[in-house]
C-alpha positions as CSV (number, residue, x, y, z in Angstrom):
1,X,57.8,-165.5,81.9
2,X,57.7,-161.7,81.9
3,X,60.7,-159.7,83.1
4,X,60.4,-157.8,86.4
5,X,61.4,-154.2,86.3
6,X,63.1,-152.8,89.4
7,X,61.3,-149.5,90.4
8,X,63.3,-146.3,90.0
9,X,64.6,-144.3,92.9
10,X,64.7,-140.5,93.0
11,X,68.5,-140.7,93.3
12,X,68.7,-142.7,90.0
13,X,66.5,-140.0,88.3
14,X,68.6,-137.2,89.7
15,X,72.0,-138.6,88.9
16,X,71.2,-139.9,85.4
17,X,73.7,-138.5,82.9
18,X,73.1,-137.7,79.2
19,X,74.5,-139.9,76.5
20,X,75.0,-139.5,72.8
21,X,71.5,-140.8,72.2
22,X,68.2,-140.6,74.1
23,X,67.7,-143.5,76.5
24,X,65.1,-144.5,79.1
25,X,65.1,-145.4,82.8
26,X,62.1,-147.7,83.4
27,X,60.0,-147.7,86.5
28,X,57.5,-150.4,85.4
29,X,53.9,-150.5,84.2
30,X,54.8,-148.4,81.1
31,X,56.4,-145.5,83.0
32,X,59.9,-144.4,82.1
33,X,62.2,-141.4,82.3
34,X,63.6,-140.4,78.9
35,X,67.0,-138.7,79.2
36,X,67.9,-136.5,76.2
37,X,71.5,-135.8,75.0
38,X,71.1,-132.2,76.1
39,X,70.4,-133.4,79.7
40,X,66.7,-132.7,79.7
41,X,64.7,-135.5,81.4
42,X,61.0,-136.1,80.7
43,X,58.4,-138.6,81.9
44,X,56.8,-140.9,79.3
45,X,54.0,-143.4,79.7
46,X,53.6,-146.2,77.1
47,X,50.2,-147.9,77.3
48,X,47.6,-149.9,75.3
49,X,44.6,-147.9,74.2
50,X,41.1,-149.2,74.6
51,X,41.1,-150.1,70.9
52,X,44.1,-152.3,71.3
53,X,46.7,-149.9,69.6
54,X,49.8,-148.7,71.4
55,X,49.8,-145.2,72.9
56,X,52.5,-142.9,74.3
57,X,52.0,-139.7,76.4
58,X,54.1,-137.3,78.3
59,X,53.7,-136.5,82.0
60,X,56.1,-133.5,82.1
61,X,59.8,-132.9,82.8
62,X,61.8,-134.0,85.8
63,X,62.4,-132.7,88.5
64,X,59.4,-130.3,88.1
65,X,57.3,-133.5,88.0
66,X,58.8,-135.7,90.6
67,X,59.0,-139.5,90.6
68,X,56.0,-139.6,93.1
69,X,54.0,-137.2,90.9
70,X,54.8,-139.3,87.7
71,X,53.6,-142.4,89.4
72,X,50.4,-140.6,90.5
73,X,49.8,-139.6,86.9
74,X,50.4,-143.2,85.7
75,X,47.7,-144.4,88.2
76,X,45.3,-141.7,86.9
77,X,45.9,-142.8,83.3
78,X,45.4,-146.5,84.1
79,X,42.1,-145.7,85.8
80,X,41.0,-143.9,82.6
81,X,42.1,-146.9,80.5
82,X,40.1,-149.3,82.7
83,X,37.0,-147.1,82.0
84,X,37.7,-147.4,78.3
85,X,39.1,-143.8,78.0
86,X,42.2,-143.0,76.1
87,X,44.3,-140.7,78.4
88,X,45.7,-138.7,75.4
89,X,42.2,-138.2,73.9
90,X,40.9,-137.2,77.3
91,X,43.6,-134.6,77.7
92,X,42.9,-133.2,74.2
93,X,39.2,-133.1,74.8
94,X,39.7,-131.3,78.2
95,X,41.6,-128.5,76.4
96,X,39.0,-128.2,73.7
97,X,36.2,-128.1,76.3
98,X,38.1,-125.5,78.3
99,X,38.2,-123.3,75.2
100,X,34.4,-123.9,74.7
101,X,33.6,-123.2,78.3
102,X,35.7,-120.1,78.6
103,X,39.2,-119.1,79.6
104,X,41.7,-121.5,81.1
105,X,43.1,-121.1,84.6
106,X,46.6,-120.5,83.1
107,X,45.3,-117.6,80.9
108,X,43.7,-115.9,83.9
109,X,46.7,-116.6,86.1
110,X,49.0,-115.0,83.5
111,X,46.8,-111.9,83.3
112,X,46.9,-111.6,87.1
113,X,50.7,-112.0,87.1
114,X,51.2,-109.4,84.4
115,X,49.1,-106.9,86.4
116,X,50.9,-107.6,89.7
117,X,54.4,-107.6,88.2
118,X,54.2,-103.8,87.8
119,X,54.2,-103.6,91.6
120,X,56.8,-106.3,92.3
121,X,60.6,-106.4,91.8
122,X,61.6,-108.5,88.8
123,X,63.1,-111.2,91.0
124,X,59.9,-111.6,93.0
125,X,57.7,-111.7,89.9
126,X,60.0,-114.4,88.5
127,X,59.7,-116.5,91.7
128,X,55.9,-116.2,91.8
129,X,55.5,-117.4,88.2
130,X,58.0,-120.2,88.7
131,X,56.0,-121.5,91.7
132,X,52.8,-121.4,89.7
133,X,54.4,-123.2,86.8
134,X,55.9,-125.8,89.1
135,X,53.1,-126.5,91.5
136,X,49.8,-125.3,90.1
137,X,49.7,-125.3,86.3
138,X,50.5,-129.0,85.9
139,X,47.3,-129.7,87.9
140,X,44.8,-127.2,86.7
141,X,46.4,-124.9,84.2
142,X,44.6,-126.3,81.1
143,X,41.2,-126.5,82.7
144,X,38.5,-124.0,82.3
145,X,38.5,-121.7,85.3
146,X,34.7,-121.7,85.5
147,X,34.8,-125.5,86.1
148,X,37.2,-125.4,89.1
149,X,35.8,-126.0,92.6
150,X,37.5,-125.9,96.0
151,X,38.6,-129.5,95.7
152,X,40.4,-128.8,92.5
153,X,42.2,-125.8,94.0
154,X,43.3,-127.9,97.0
155,X,45.1,-130.5,94.8
156,X,48.3,-128.5,94.2
157,X,48.3,-127.3,97.8
158,X,48.0,-130.8,99.2
159,X,50.7,-132.0,96.9
160,X,53.1,-129.3,98.2
161,X,52.1,-130.1,101.9
162,X,52.9,-133.8,101.2
163,X,56.5,-132.8,100.4
164,X,56.7,-130.8,103.7
165,X,57.0,-127.4,102.1
166,X,54.6,-125.5,104.3
167,X,56.0,-122.1,103.5
168,X,55.6,-122.7,99.8
169,X,52.1,-124.1,100.3
170,X,51.1,-120.9,102.1
171,X,52.4,-118.8,99.3
172,X,50.6,-120.8,96.6
173,X,47.4,-120.7,98.6
174,X,47.6,-116.9,98.6
175,X,48.3,-116.9,94.8
176,X,45.2,-119.0,94.2
177,X,43.0,-116.9,96.3
178,X,44.2,-113.7,94.7
179,X,43.8,-115.1,91.1
180,X,40.3,-116.4,91.8
181,X,39.4,-113.1,93.4
182,X,40.5,-111.1,90.4
183,X,38.5,-113.6,88.1
184,X,35.4,-112.9,90.2
185,X,35.9,-109.1,90.0
186,X,36.3,-109.4,86.2
187,X,33.1,-111.5,86.0
188,X,35.0,-114.5,84.5
189,X,33.5,-116.6,87.3
190,X,30.2,-116.0,89.2
191,X,31.3,-117.8,92.4
192,X,34.7,-117.9,94.1
193,X,35.6,-121.4,95.3
194,X,38.9,-120.1,96.7
195,X,37.1,-118.6,99.8
196,X,37.1,-122.1,101.4
197,X,40.9,-122.5,101.0
198,X,41.3,-120.3,104.2
199,X,42.6,-122.5,106.9
200,X,43.8,-125.3,104.6
201,X,47.4,-124.7,105.5
202,X,48.6,-124.2,109.1
203,X,51.7,-122.1,109.4
204,X,54.5,-123.3,111.5
205,X,55.0,-121.8,114.9
206,X,57.5,-118.9,114.7
207,X,60.8,-119.8,116.4
208,X,63.1,-116.9,117.3
209,X,66.8,-117.1,116.5
210,X,68.8,-118.0,119.6
211,X,70.6,-115.3,121.5
212,X,72.6,-115.1,124.8
213,X,71.3,-113.2,127.8
214,X,73.2,-110.0,128.2
215,X,74.7,-111.3,131.4
216,X,76.9,-113.6,129.3
217,X,78.5,-110.8,127.2
218,X,81.8,-111.0,129.2
219,X,82.0,-114.7,128.4
220,X,81.2,-114.2,124.8
221,X,83.7,-111.5,124.2
222,X,86.4,-113.5,126.0
223,X,85.7,-116.5,123.7
224,X,85.9,-114.3,120.6
225,X,89.2,-112.8,121.7
226,X,90.6,-116.3,122.3
227,X,89.5,-117.6,118.9
228,X,92.4,-119.3,117.2
229,X,91.1,-119.4,113.7
230,X,91.6,-117.1,110.7
231,X,92.1,-113.4,111.8
232,X,89.5,-112.2,109.3
233,X,86.9,-114.6,110.8
234,X,87.5,-113.3,114.3
235,X,87.3,-109.7,113.2
236,X,84.1,-110.4,111.2
237,X,82.5,-111.9,114.3
238,X,83.6,-108.9,116.4
239,X,82.4,-106.4,113.8
240,X,79.1,-108.2,113.4
241,X,78.5,-107.9,117.2
242,X,79.3,-104.2,117.1
243,X,77.1,-103.4,114.1
244,X,74.3,-106.0,114.5
245,X,73.4,-105.9,110.8
246,X,71.9,-108.8,108.8
247,X,74.2,-111.6,107.5
248,X,73.7,-110.7,103.8
249,X,74.2,-107.0,104.5
250,X,77.6,-107.8,106.1
251,X,78.9,-110.7,103.8
252,X,78.4,-108.8,100.5
253,X,79.8,-105.5,101.7
254,X,82.1,-103.6,99.4
255,X,84.8,-101.2,100.5
256,X,83.3,-98.3,98.5
257,X,80.2,-98.4,100.8
258,X,82.3,-97.2,103.7
259,X,83.4,-93.7,104.6
260,X,85.7,-94.0,107.6
261,X,86.3,-90.2,107.7
262,X,82.6,-89.5,108.1
263,X,82.2,-92.7,110.2
264,X,79.3,-94.1,108.2
265,X,78.5,-97.2,106.2
266,X,75.9,-96.8,103.4
267,X,74.2,-100.2,102.5
268,X,72.4,-100.0,99.2
269,X,69.2,-101.8,98.6
270,X,70.8,-103.6,95.6
271,X,74.4,-104.5,94.9
272,X,76.3,-105.5,91.8
273,X,76.1,-109.2,91.3
274,X,79.1,-111.4,91.9
275,X,79.7,-114.1,89.3
276,X,78.9,-117.5,90.7
277,X,77.6,-116.2,94.1
278,X,73.9,-116.7,94.8
279,X,72.0,-113.8,96.1
280,X,75.0,-111.5,95.9
281,X,72.8,-108.6,94.8
282,X,71.2,-108.4,98.2
283,X,71.7,-105.2,100.2
284,X,69.4,-103.8,102.8
285,X,65.8,-105.0,103.1
286,X,64.7,-101.4,103.0
287,X,63.8,-101.5,99.3
288,X,64.4,-98.2,97.5
289,X,66.4,-96.8,100.5
290,X,70.0,-96.8,101.6
291,X,70.5,-98.1,105.1
292,X,72.9,-95.9,107.1
293,X,75.0,-97.5,109.7
294,X,76.9,-95.0,111.9
295,X,80.4,-96.3,112.8
296,X,81.6,-96.1,116.4
297,X,85.3,-95.6,117.1
298,X,85.5,-99.3,118.0
299,X,83.9,-100.3,114.7
300,X,86.3,-98.1,112.8
301,X,89.2,-99.7,114.6
302,X,88.0,-103.2,113.6
303,X,87.5,-102.0,110.0
304,X,91.0,-100.7,109.8
305,X,92.3,-104.1,110.9
306,X,90.2,-105.7,108.2
307,X,91.3,-103.2,105.7
308,X,94.9,-104.3,106.3
309,X,93.9,-107.8,105.3
310,X,91.4,-107.2,102.4
311,X,91.8,-103.5,101.4
312,X,93.2,-104.4,98.0
313,X,90.0,-106.2,97.1
314,X,86.5,-104.9,96.4
315,X,84.9,-107.2,99.0
316,X,85.4,-106.3,102.6
317,X,85.0,-109.9,103.7
318,X,86.9,-111.6,100.9
319,X,87.1,-115.3,100.9
320,X,90.4,-117.0,101.6
321,X,90.5,-119.2,98.5
322,X,89.0,-116.7,96.1
323,X,89.0,-112.9,97.1
324,X,86.3,-112.3,94.4
325,X,83.9,-114.3,96.5
326,X,82.8,-113.4,100.1
327,X,83.2,-115.5,103.2
328,X,80.7,-118.4,103.5
329,X,77.3,-117.6,104.9
330,X,78.1,-120.1,107.6
331,X,81.4,-118.5,108.6
332,X,80.1,-116.6,111.7
333,X,78.0,-119.6,113.0
334,X,80.9,-122.0,112.4
335,X,83.2,-119.8,114.4
336,X,80.6,-119.6,117.2
337,X,80.3,-123.4,117.2
338,X,84.1,-123.7,117.5
339,X,83.8,-121.3,120.5
340,X,81.5,-123.8,122.2
341,X,78.1,-122.4,121.4
342,X,75.1,-124.4,120.1
343,X,74.0,-122.3,117.2
344,X,70.6,-124.0,117.1
345,X,69.6,-123.4,120.7
346,X,72.1,-121.1,122.4
347,X,73.5,-118.4,120.1
348,X,73.8,-117.7,116.3
349,X,75.1,-114.7,114.4
350,X,71.6,-113.3,113.9
351,X,71.3,-113.4,117.7
352,X,73.6,-110.4,117.9
353,X,70.7,-108.3,116.6
354,X,68.5,-109.6,119.4
355,X,71.1,-108.8,122.1
356,X,71.8,-105.3,120.8
357,X,68.1,-104.5,120.5
358,X,67.4,-105.8,124.0
359,X,70.1,-103.6,125.5
360,X,69.0,-100.5,123.6
361,X,65.4,-100.9,124.8
362,X,66.4,-101.8,128.4
363,X,68.6,-98.7,128.7
364,X,65.6,-96.4,128.4
365,X,67.8,-93.8,126.6
366,X,66.6,-94.1,123.0
367,X,63.3,-93.6,121.1
368,X,61.6,-96.7,119.7
369,X,61.6,-95.1,116.2
370,X,65.4,-94.6,116.2
371,X,66.0,-98.1,117.4
372,X,63.7,-99.6,114.7
373,X,65.4,-97.5,112.1
374,X,68.8,-98.7,113.1
375,X,67.6,-102.3,113.1
376,X,66.5,-101.6,109.5
377,X,62.9,-102.5,110.3
378,X,60.1,-101.0,108.2
379,X,57.4,-98.9,109.8
380,X,54.3,-101.2,109.8
381,X,51.8,-98.3,110.3
382,X,51.5,-97.1,106.7
383,X,50.0,-93.7,107.6
384,X,52.9,-93.0,110.0
385,X,55.4,-94.3,107.5
386,X,54.2,-91.7,105.0
387,X,55.3,-89.0,107.4
388,X,58.6,-90.4,108.7
389,X,60.0,-92.3,105.7
390,X,62.5,-89.5,105.0
391,X,63.5,-89.0,108.6
392,X,66.8,-90.8,109.3
393,X,67.2,-89.9,113.0
394,X,70.8,-90.1,112.1
395,X,72.2,-88.1,115.1
396,X,70.4,-90.2,117.6
397,X,71.4,-93.4,115.8
398,X,75.0,-92.3,115.9
399,X,74.7,-91.9,119.7
400,X,73.0,-95.3,119.8
401,X,75.9,-97.1,117.9
402,X,78.5,-95.4,120.1
403,X,76.6,-96.3,123.2
404,X,76.4,-100.0,122.2
405,X,80.1,-100.3,121.5
406,X,80.9,-98.6,124.8
407,X,78.5,-101.0,126.5
408,X,80.3,-103.9,125.0
409,X,83.6,-102.5,126.3
410,X,82.4,-102.2,129.9
411,X,81.1,-105.8,129.6
412,X,84.4,-107.3,128.8
413,X,85.5,-108.0,132.4
414,X,82.1,-108.2,134.3
415,X,78.5,-107.8,133.5
416,X,76.8,-104.4,133.8
417,X,73.1,-104.1,133.0
418,X,72.0,-101.6,130.3
419,X,70.0,-99.7,132.9
420,X,73.0,-99.4,135.2
421,X,75.3,-98.3,132.4
422,X,72.7,-95.7,131.2
423,X,72.5,-94.2,134.7
424,X,76.3,-94.0,135.0
425,X,76.5,-92.0,131.8
426,X,73.8,-89.7,132.9
427,X,75.5,-89.2,136.3
């Protein structure tokens, strides 16, 4: 009686530890995960060839090739065997035929990527090629690009959609369309099968980050003032409300970016990396620019309180356990939850940006360009951007930041609308 093999689980594959010698975790029907002493894990498929001899082939490394993907490859191989075709010979013949027919998809994709990398940041270029290697090349990389049709191009996209990664599927679809378009322009292919990929992935409906109506500003500020947690956390929430910058811009801030005498914070587009901290090089999203944040007297007061706590360190928002690492990215939202707010539906840290922008627009005092510049938003009109990209509107923005802090002050006891507050100032 043959022994029954219990199918593998993804958890078993993920948690498998290396040993002194290679060993296999068996899924059944010839498929097993080979775990090497160096920790690398690769899929192997042992089978009987049509001529009766034993065969062994590789399906790629885990987790790039998932358990589900490996089982799909096993099914494809078994179908070939039933037809009297050796899977290894079939793969070898496909590569030979690709060379005969013309360039492989991988070769063309690599040329496209090299050309585009000159326009991209190194990090973005690395991410694009990693996605192609992970999701596309295992499916169609070795095939001749002239033989690919729309159905072939859809296979990696559908595999990504099955895993629920809609954003990744959209990106990969764009890569495929651009690669095939360049191949058509270079006369490598005569027809472009990527045209029909349009509409194959439906983007998710955009959901805006939750923010409170301005009428609840007195309540919010009262809850922040009553916060019983770490003093640095309370000050971080207060400063985030006054400055309404992005989370990464705030968390990774260094003291050398601040000039309290000039009342300005200069956020670079790239920061020095922090060891062991993901994405710590992030600065402003305005690539190639420094984002200037004028500091109101209230913001300077909060910074001086923070300086008394972390001024001896490089990081403004130094972590409690390790001052060389910043506060957790969830610090502000966790504090808001402890204050009684639902950060999924009611208010999150990013919502401070929405509230500030709403108040500035509703006041009717400020130009749209100055507000957008202070929000660190790029000008979408490229022609207009060519003329204003050097204009900082810094004096108006300084007035904007002072006005917003003053508006928060008058909304500590009772609510005053932006329009009412603006008229009081004018009067």
